[in-house]
N, C-alpha and C positions, 0 to 999 in steps of 0.2 A: 392169655391176653384178655383185656377188658372189652375190646371191640372187635367186631368181625372186620375182615379186610375191606368189604364193601362200605361199611360204616366209616372206617378210618380214612379211606380214600375219597370220601365225600367232603373233605375239608373245605374246599372252595365254595360249597353250597351252604356252609354253616355260618351262623352269627356267633361271634365271641363277645362276651360281656366284659371280661377282665384280661384278655390277651390280644395282642396284635400279632398275627402270624402271616409271614410272607416267605416266598421262596425266591432266591436269587441264584441263578444257575443251579449248582448242586447243593446249595446251603439253605437249610430251613432256619429262618430267624423267628424266634419266639420272644416277645417282649411282654413282661408283666406290666399290666396297664390298669392298676388300681391305686394310683398315687395318693388319692384322698384318704385312703385307708393304709398308707404305708406298704401297699402291696401285700397286706395280710391275706392269708389263704383261707377262704371259706370253702364250702362244698362245691360251689360253682367253679371257683378257680382251680381247685384240685381236679375236678372232672375235666375242665378244659385243658389243663396242662397234660394230664394223662392221655387225652384224645390226641393232642398235637404230637406228643412223643410217639404214640403208637402209629400215627400217620407216618412219621419219619421211619419207623421200623418197616412198615409195609411198602413204602414208596421207594422203588429201586432207583429213582432219579435223585433221591436225597442221599448225599454222601457224608454230610456233617450237619450238626445242629449248633446254633449259637443262641444262648439265652441271656437277655439283658432285661433292664427294667426302667420304667419312667419314675420320676420323682426323686425326692431326697433320701429315700431309704430303698435299698435293693429289695429286701423282703423282711417284714417284721415277724414272720412266722405265722402261726395259726391265728385266725380271727376268733378271739376268745368269746366275743359277744355272739358270733354265729354258732359256735360250738356249745354255748349256753342255752341255745334254743331260740335266739332272736331271729325273726323272719328275715329272709334274704330275697329281695326282689331282683330280677335280672331279665334281660332279653335274650339270654343264651339259648341257642337251639341245639347244643351238643347233646347227643343221646345219653340216656342213663347207662352207665357201665354195667356189665354183667356180674360184677362182684365189687367188693370193697376196694377203693383206691388206696394202695400202699405205695407211696411215692418212690421209696427206695427200690422196690421191686420193679416198678415201671421203668426207672432209669436203667436198671440192670438189663432189662429185656430189649432195650433199643439196639444194642450191639453196633453202634456207630459212634464216631467221635462226637462228644458233646462238650461244648465250651461255655463256661459261665463267664460273662463279661461284667465284672462287679465294680460299679462306680461309686458305691455308697455303703453305709452300714448294713450288716446282715445280723439278724437276731433269730434265736430260737429255731423254729421249724424251717426257717430259710436255709439252715445248714443242710437240710435234706437235698436241696438243689446243689449246693456247693459240693457236698460229698458225693452226690450222684453223678456229677460230670466227670469226664475223663481229664479235662484240663480246666483250670480256673486262673484267669488273668484279672488281677485286681488293681484298681487305682490306689495310690498312696493315701487317698482320702478315706478309703474303706476301713471299717472296723468290724470285729466279729465278737459276739457275746451270746452266752446262754443264760438268760436271767430267770429261768423257771424257778429256781430254788427261792428266789425273792418273793414268789407268789405261792409258795407251798406246793409247787409242782416239781417235776423232774423230767429232763429231756430223754425219755426212754428210747424212742425211735432214733433220735439223733445220735445218741450214744452208740447204738448198734452200727449205724452208718459210719461214724467216726472211727470205730474200732477196725474197720476194713482198711483204713488208710493211715492211721496214726498209732503210736505206742500207747499201751493201756494206761500207764500212769498219767500221761499227758491228757488223755481223754477224760479220765476221772477228775483230774484237777479242773479242767474246763467246766465239767458238769457241776462240780461241787462249790466252786468259788465265784461263779458268775462274773469273772473278770472281763473287761472290755479290752480286747487284744488288737493292736494295730496291724496293718497289712504286712509289714516287714516281719513281725514276730510270727504272724500266722503262716508265712512262708517258711520260716525257720523250723516251725513245729510240724510242717508237712500238710497243713490244711489246704493251702493254695499252691499253685504252680509258680506264679511269678507276680512281681509288683512293678508297676510303671507309674510315671507321673500322669496326672489326669489328662493332660493334653496329648499324651502318647497312647492312651488306652485303645482308641479306635484302630490306630495303625498297628499296634501290637497284636490285637486279635485278628485283624485282616492278614497280617504276615503269618500267623500260626495257621489260619485256615488255608491260605495259599500253599503253605508247606505240606500240610496233610493231603490236600487235593492232588499233589504230584504223584501220589502213590496209589496202588490198587485198592479201590474201595471194597472189593470182594475179599481180598486178603485181610484187610483190617477188620471187616465184619466177622469173618471166620475166627480171627484171632481173639476178638472180644467174646465171641461165643465160647471159645475154648477157655478163656480166662474165667468166665462164669462157671463153666463145667468143673474146673479145678477146685473151686470153692466148695463144691458139693460132693466130691468123690474122694475115696481113700487114696492116700499117696501111692499105695501099691498098684493102683489101676491107672495112675495119671500118665505114665509114659506110653502105655499101650494106646490110651485114648488120644494123646497128642499125635501119635503116628497115624491114627485113623483120620484125624483132622487134617494132617498134611496131605493124606490121600484125597480128601475132599477138595482141598485147595488146588491140587494138581489137575483136577477135573474142570476147573473153571475156565471160562473164556479169557479172563484176565491173565491167568497163568500162561496160557498159550501165547497170548499177545506179548507178555513180558519176555518170554523166551525168544520169540521171533524178533522183537525189537532189539534184544541183546545181540542176536546174530547179525542183524542188519545195521547195528550201530546207530540206532535212532531212538527218539523219545517214544515211549509207549502211548497208545491211545486207549485209555481204559473205558470199559463199558459197565463196570460194576456187576458183572455176571460171571 
């Protein structure tokens, strides 16, 4: 992790320059708030996003995360001027991370449902958010493009993230041809989960969150941890490890509550423990 538990849980004491972060019940809402720069990600925004996601990881009261954005572009990717060395002023008080921020790894480490609410175009490094989330609901107005090859660059990190969720040839075509893909095609290719009309986007995300929150947050967290473990271990060890993870799940308060609620024929009251 990039931050200690004490640092990450100090979120309410921090000032964000490029994010709006709020919690509503068990949902952490993260809004990209750099619309004048098309929500392009500089070092400050990278650091703030990593901090907010690690807060979600450490905060047992957070059961799901929703990421959206202000402005007419969801995310334009990396801020090339910032990465070229142009000075970036901000009032952010987020601590310096203990290591390099690798956004794909940060998303993997959250181990909680993360939902991207995409209302507008996504470019380049913005795919790291889209690929990092467990669910992506997009407006029919949204488009998706990797224009790096037009600038003599290549979406290396994005390619790796896309390969976790999409077929190899589809990913390579995305990276090499810089096509601008509409939301419906993005869904058919496996990049996003669902497409709705713009006026329905809020309701669709709210319905998905409500559905997820019906179920045991500790079971989902352990399931996502197990999913990450499977990506790192030999197939010969996977079933043994999954049995061990089941044992961990059976020890949770949520498992005891779920069984008791079943016996008593009532709705469970989850604690996320």
